N, C-alpha and C positions, 0 to 999 in steps of 0.2 A: 474436596476441591479447594486448594488454597488460593487465596486472592490477595495481591498486593492491594493495600488501602491508598487510593488516590484521592485527593481532595481537589475538586473543583472549586478554587478559592472564590469566595463570594463575600467579601467585605467591602462596604461602600459608607462612606460619610458624605451625605449630602450637607450643604451649608445648613447647620444648625439642626441636623436631622440625626436620629440615632443610627448607629451602624447596623447595617442589614445582618441577620443572623448568617453564621457560616453554614455553607452548604457542603455537606459531604456527598461525594457520588463516586461510585466505581465507574469503569469503562461503559459505554452505552450498552443497554441490554441487547443481548444476542439476537440477530436477525430482526432488526426493526422492519424490514420489508415484508416479513410474513406476519405482520400484526395488523391492526385496524389503524391505518395511518392516512393523513392528509398532507398533500404536497404544499409547501410554501414557496416552491419554485416559481421563478417569473421575474418581472421587473421589480426591483427595489430602489427607492429613493436613496441617494448617496450624496454625501459631502466629502470632499477632499481635504485633509487636515494635517498639512506638513509640519506645522509648528506645534502640534498636540495642544490645540487650544479648546478642542471639544469639551473636555471635562471642566476646565475653569469656567467656560462660558454655559455650562449645564445643558448642552443641546440635546441630552438624552431625556430632558423634560418636555421638549417640543412645545415650548411655551408660544402663545400667541398675544399679541397686543389686546389689552382690555380697555383702552381709553386712547384719546388722540395724542397724549404725551408719551405713551409707552411705546418702546420699540425693542426689537432683538436683532443682533447681527448674524442671524443665521435663518435658514428656512429649508426644510427638506422638500417642499413642494415647489414645482416649476424649475427645478434644477436638474443636475445629473441623475440619470437613471442607469442602473447596471443589471445586467442579465445575472440571476442565480439559479444554478450554479455557473460559476464562470470567474475567470481572473479579470482584475481591473485592466491589466497591461494590454491586453488585446483588444479592448472595448474602447479605448480612447487613445488617440495618437500622443496626447500630452503626458499620458501615464504609461507609456512604454517601458521606460526605465524606472519609473516611479518606485521607491521604497519609503514607507512611512504609513501613517494612519489614513484610512478611510472609514467613514461611519456609513452604515446601511440602516434603514429604517423600514417598517412596514406596520400597517394597522391591523389588528385582529378585532373584528367585529362580531361580538358574542351577543347571541338571541336574535330575536326577530325585528327589535327595534333598531334600525341602523340609523346612526346619527348623520348628520350632514359634515362631510368632510371638505376640506379646501380642494380645489381642483388640482388635479395632478398627483394626489395622495395615493399611495400604493396600499391596497386593502385586501383582506381575505375574509369572508364570512366563515364563522366557526360556530358549530352546533354547541349549544349550552350543554354542559355535563349532566348526566343523569346521576341519580342517586348511587354512590359506591363507586362511581367512575374515577379514574386519575387521568391526567394529561401531561405528557411530556413533550418538551421542545428538543428535537433531535437535530443534530448537525453531523453530516457525514464527515466534513472536514473543512477547516478553516485555516489559512495560512498567513500569519505563523502564530501570532498571540491574539487573543480576543477577550473582551468584556462583553457581556450580554446584559442589557438593561430592559425591564419591563416596567411600564408605568412609572418611570423615573428612578427605579431601585435597581442597583446592580445585583443581579442573581446569581451569576456564575462567572468564572474565568477559565480559560484553557490555554495550554501552550503545546504546540506540535502540530504540524500542518497536514498531517497524513493520516489521522486516525480519528474516530467518531467520538462524540460526547454528547450528553444530554442534561437537561435540568428539568425538574418538575415543576409546572406552572399552573396547574388546575386550581390550586388554593389561592392563586394570585391575580387571576382573571376576575373581571366584574363585568356585569351586564352593559353592553354598548360598546364603546372604542376603548381598546387597549393598545398603548403604543409600545412597539417593540423596536429597540435599537441595538446595533452591534457594532462595537468598536473593533475594527481589524487593523493589526500592524505586522507588516513583513520585514521590518528593519533588521538587518543582520547584526548579531551581537556575539562576543567571543564565548558566551556561555550557552549559546543555543545550538540545537542539533537540527541540521548541519550548523556549522559556525559561520565563521566570517567569509570564507572562500569556497566555492563549490562550483563545478563544472557543469551547471545547468542553469537555467532561467529561474529567477527567484519570483515566480508568479504569485501575486498577492490577491487576497479576496476570499469570498465564501465560494470555495472552488468545488463543493459537492452538495448532494441534495440536503434540503432542509424540509423536515416534516413534523407535523404534530401526531403523536402516537397515543392512542386511548388504550387503556388497560382497566381490568377490574381492580379492586382494591388489593387483592392478592393475585399475583401473576408470576409466571416463570420467567425469572430475569436471565438466567444463563443456562445452557445445557450444552453437552458433548457426547455425540452418538458415534461410535467408531468400531472397527474390528477390535475384538478381544485380543490379547497378547498370545493367548494359546491356541487359537483355532481359527481358520477362515470360515467357519460356520458358526460362530458365535459372536455376539455383538455385546457390547458394553455401553451403558447409558448412564451418565452423571447429570444431575440437575440441581439447580439452586432456585429457591423461590425469592420474591421480593422482600419477604418478611421472615423472621427467625421463628417459624411455627411448623408444626407437624400437620401436613396435608396430603391428600391423594393426588398423585400425577398420573395420567394415562398416556401411553406411548402407542400410536398405532402406525403399523406399515402395511397397508391394505394388500399389496401385491405379495407380500410374504406371508400373509394371514397372521401378523403379528398384532396382538393387543395386550399390552402389558401394563400392570399397575404397580406403583410402588408407593409407599408412605415415607415422607420426608422426616427427618429427625427434628429435634427442637430448634436447631439452627437453620431449618429450612433447607437442608441439604439431603440428598438421596444418591444411592448408586445401585445398580443391578447388572447382571449379565445373564444372558439366555441364549439357547441355541436357535438357530433358524435352518429352514430348508430352502433348497432351490435358489440359494444366494448367487447372484452373478456379480462378479467384482468388476469394479471401475478399472479401465486401462486406457492408455492413449489411443490404441486402435478399437477401443469398445467402450465409449463412456456411458456406462450404465449408471442411471440415478433412480432413486425411488421416492415417491411421494411420502412424506412423514407428516404426521400430525400429533402435536403434544398439546395437552389440556389439563388444566387445573381449575376447579369450580367453574366459573362462567367463561373464563379466558382460554383462548386457544392460540397456538402458533403453528403456521404451515410452512414446510421446508421441502426442498428436494436435496436428498444426501446419497452420495455414493460411498462405496467401501472398498478400499484397496490396501495392500500392505507394501510398505517400501522398507527396504533394508540393505545393510552392507553385508557381503560374504567375502571376506578377505580384501581383495581390491576391486571387486565387482559391486555394481549397484543393481538390486533385483527389485522388479516391481511384480508382485503376486508370484514370486519365485523364479521369475524369469529374467535373465540377464537383459539390461536395456542400455544401449548406448545413447547418451543425451545430446540430441540434434538441437542445440538451444540457440536462441537469439535474445538480445535484450532491447528494450525500449523504454524511453521516457514517457511519462503521462502527459503526452504533448501531441497535438494535431499540427504538424509543421505547416500544412498548407493555410491554416488560418492563423498561425503564429501564437497559438493559445493552448491553454491547459485542456487535456481531455477530460470530459465530465458526464458524459451520458453513455447509454448503452449503444446508441448509434456510433459513437466514437470508439467504444471498445470493439465493435464489430470491425470497423475499418482497419484498426490496428492488428487484430488478431486474423482477419482474412489475409493480410500481408505475411503473417506468420505461417498460415496454412499454405499459401502459395509458395514460400520458400522451402517448404517440406520439413519445418521444424516440429518436433514433439515436446519442446519445453520453451518457456519464457523465463529469463531473469528479470524480474521487475526491478528496474533501476531508478533510483537507489533508496527507494522508500516504499512503504505500503501503498499501492494503488487503489483506485476505487473499487467498491464491491461489484459494480458492473462488469469489469473487467475479469475479476476473478471468478465470478459465476458463469460467465459466458465461456471462459477458458475450459471450466469444468464441463459445460455442455459439449464443447468441441473436442474435448479429449486432449487438452494440451496441459502438461505439467508445469507447475510454477515453482520459482525460487522467489520467496518474498522476504525483504530485508529492511531493517530500520536504517536511517541515514547516519550511522556512525561512519563518516566519511572525511578522513584526512583532518588535521587541525583542530581535533577534539581535546579539550583540556581534560585528561585523565586523572587529574590530581584534585579536581573540583567536586566535593561531595553533591553539591547541587545538580551538577552536570550528570552524574550518574544516577541520581533520583529520577531526572527527566528520562534517561535512556531506559531505565527500567519501566517507567510508566508507558513509554512508547511501545517497548517489546511486549508488555502486558496486553495493552490495548489492541495491538495487532494480532496476537495469537488468540486471544478471546474472541475477536471479531470473526476470524477465518478458520478456527481449527475444526469446524464442521465441514469445511470444503475439502474434499478428497483430491482436488487437483493440486493443492498445496503439498509438494513433496520435501521441501527444504526451507528451513528458517534460517535467514542470514543474519549473523551477529555483527558483522563489521565489514568494511571495505577499505583496503590500503592503508592500514594503520601501522605506525612504526613500533617495533619492540622496545618494551621498557618495563621495569618492575610495576610501575603504576599502571600502565596499559593492561598488562597481563593479569593483574588482580581485579581491575575493572570489568575486563570481558569475562573472566572466569566466573565473576558472580552473576553477570547477565546469563552465561550459559546454564548455570545452576537454576536461575529463575525460569529460564525458558523451558528447561526439561521438567521442572515441577509441574508447569502448565501444560505441556503435551510432550509425551515421550514417544509419540507414534510417528514423529517425522524425524528427518536427518537434519543435524545442525551443521552449518558450513559458514565459513568467512573467506573473503577474497584478499589474497595477499599480493603484495608487489616487490616482495624482497627475495626473489629468486636470481641468483647471478651465476654467469659462466665462470667456472674456476679452471684456469689454465693448468694448475697442478694436477688436478683430477680428470681434466678434460671432459667435465661434466657441468650441467646446471645443477645447482645445489641450493638449499635453503636452510636457514637456521633460525627457529622461531619456537620459543618454549611454550606458547599457547596452542599452536596448531595440532599437537598430538592429542589434545582433548576433544577435538571436533571429529565427527563421524566422517566428514568428507573434507579434504583440503581443496581450495581452489586458488588459481594463480592468475593475475593479470601481468601479461608479458608481451610487450609491444617491440618484438624484433623486427628490425628493419625499418623502424620509425623512430622511436625514442632511444633504441639501442642498436649499435651496428652488429652485423653478423660477424662473428669471430672466425668463421670458416663455413664451407658449403653447408647450407641448412640440412640437406638430407644425411649429412655425416655426424650432425650433433646429437648428443645423448643427454638424457635427463635422469637424475637420481634424486627426486624430491619425494620424501616420505614414501618410499616404495612399498610399505605395507598398508598404505591407504589409498582409496580411491581418489584420483586426482581429476579435477576439472580445470580445464583452461577457460577461465571465465571471462577474460577479456584479451583480444589481440586485434590488430588491423592497423590502418593508417588512413589519412585523409585524402580524398579527391574531390574535385569540383565537377559535377555531371556536365558532359560534353566537352570537357578539356582533355585534349589528347596531347601526348608527348612521350619522352624517353621512359621506357619501362624500367630503366636501370637507375633513374634519377629522382630521388624523393622530392626535390624542389620543383619538379615539373607539376606537382599536385594533379596528377593526370590519372585518368581511369585505368590505363595501362600499368602504371606503377602500382596502383592499389591493387589490381588483380594479380600481379606478379608477386605482391607482399603476401597475399592470402595463400597462393600456391606454394611459395616457400615455406610458409609456416605449416601448412598441412603436410609438406614432405618431412618437416621435423617432427611433427606430432606422431607420424606414423611409428617412430622408434621409442615412443614412450610406454613403457610396459603396462604402467598402472593407470593409463589414460581411460577414462569412462565417460568423457563428454567434452564438448567444445562449445563456446558461446561467443561468436564473433561480436565485436563492439562496433556498430550497433546497427538496428535496423534502419531507422531514418536519421538524416542530418538533423540536428537539434540545436536550438538557440543556446548561446553561451556568452557571457561578457568577457570570458577569458580569451576569446579568439578575435585578435586585433587585425589580421592581415587584410589590407584594404582591397584586395582584388579576389583573392580565394577564400576567404572566410566571412568577413563582413558581419561579425557576430554570430557566426554559425559554427559548430563543431561538425566538420565534413566527413566524419568517419563512416557515415551511414552507408549501407548497401543500396538505399535508395535516397534520392535528393530530398530537398524540402518541398519539392512539388510532387514526389511520388514516382519520379522516374528511376528505372533500374539501371544501375551502373554495371560495368562489366564484372566486377567482384560478385554481385548478386548472382548471376548465372553460374559462376564457379562454384559457389557454395551450395546453390540449388542442385547442381549436378553431384556434388560431393554427398549431400544429404540423401538424394535418390539412391545414390549406390550403397550408401550405409543401411538405408531402409530395405532395399532388396537383399542385402546379405543378412540382415538381421531376421528377415522373414524365412529366408533358406535355413539359417541356424536353427531358428525357432521349430521349423517342420523336421529337420534332422534330429532335434532334441526329444521330439514328441515320443518315439518309441521307447526311450530310456526312461522317461517320467512314468510311462504305463508299467 
């Protein structure tokens, strides 16, 4: 198993102090939730730092006056408290549009002797480590850059708002009070991913779970359990230990009667394949999962894993050998009713329940890896996922450091979620402009992705399909697209592009030898606003519904179409959107409003998906005798 070496930069020079040792870390251990973990969620003390004065003032030391003449111009106690996980924008009106630095702080109280803390201090009791135990501080996601300090020392840094990271802290804790501070900055920069301008809210903060994870000295860091390429009755298992040593690893799947042992090599890696009986495959209409336990020495990891095969056959998408039409929808990691980032299992259930009500069998997670609660719940509910990294317009493809960040994000996303069978597609990019630099950048990303996981389909969404009058066809020229398993197109006919002729008479010729997904289409409407169904400027539900109907009429004549994904499930917040009456800082393309009300277009798509589902069931039943 090849791993990209990522460095969580950890160098710090406190005034007069020696620089902290460099901390090298890979992406966070696979499945932190299946281990011995303690939540650090809840209220954290916070300081807003718009001028970035926290480091010069050394507020990470959390010093207190020692005599009557000493004072410090900061205090974490008695001030702002923010909920973790959560974004700061939705927790304080003054921070609604804020982009900059916020400091978070919490005390970790180790052992039985709890010191007296100032009133209002946020603290968590932590059991002292036993002999041979290790302790990791795990962050599910922090947007966008962060520095982590423990007892005044910077111990790690991370860039990227949507993937997890960790740092080992067991040997840095001492008995009594330990002060943890996290410097978070969500300021947009040209070298960031995404870059300076993107069509969603730039929520800042510690937006996903924070945990302490205990492990033995030697533990299973990473694993990958999936169907073997050769058979639907054969599994393949890869494992990597925390240390480069030979050791025995046990894999148990009780329902399948599986108990396999393998011994890793001197690098701490091992792989095996084995046959199983009575294996039921996971599918959207039958989301079968199995309890799995992995053990090495004194440590164990528990998981629930499903097995399925997704493949391309000519212009078809096959799931477990059956053709599947992708009835998809997209959503942002946002709960519009509270104008904030979705961050809990309850939030995931709200979003995915609306997906189910619509009749969709897939979600395109726009436009970044979303939290593990969403991915795991989708797996339980039988919803396929397209997960992507935020290579979204405006990326500098000539900057080597930008490519290094993109590779790190892709690696962290795939390693986190490749055991989740709901993931059917890894997304490489969205709406990027062809150029030699872009093509080379994306080609190297694709090569990395396939080296990490060849069991999924790779896709990118393009917006460079145009109607050519000379051929009377929609066509696309892009040198990178042929390298992908599936081509996807964002096309807003009737909204950003006028209809050249009647929609039902339009024809497409876009990579006709590959499966094609319409990954975005639609237009904006303000819920409850009614008007001329022929006039876009009415911002009416009637126009939006007609727009969807016209697009569906056009899609019916695309021979290699394997799925559609209307944009988008809910109205979502976006500083892009300036209209003072109809938008007010919201992108209104949702099938549901920001309050969850269903627009006319929702019913149209719901009915279309119901018809597709029924046709698919009839087609599956008709095909059954042929398979036998």
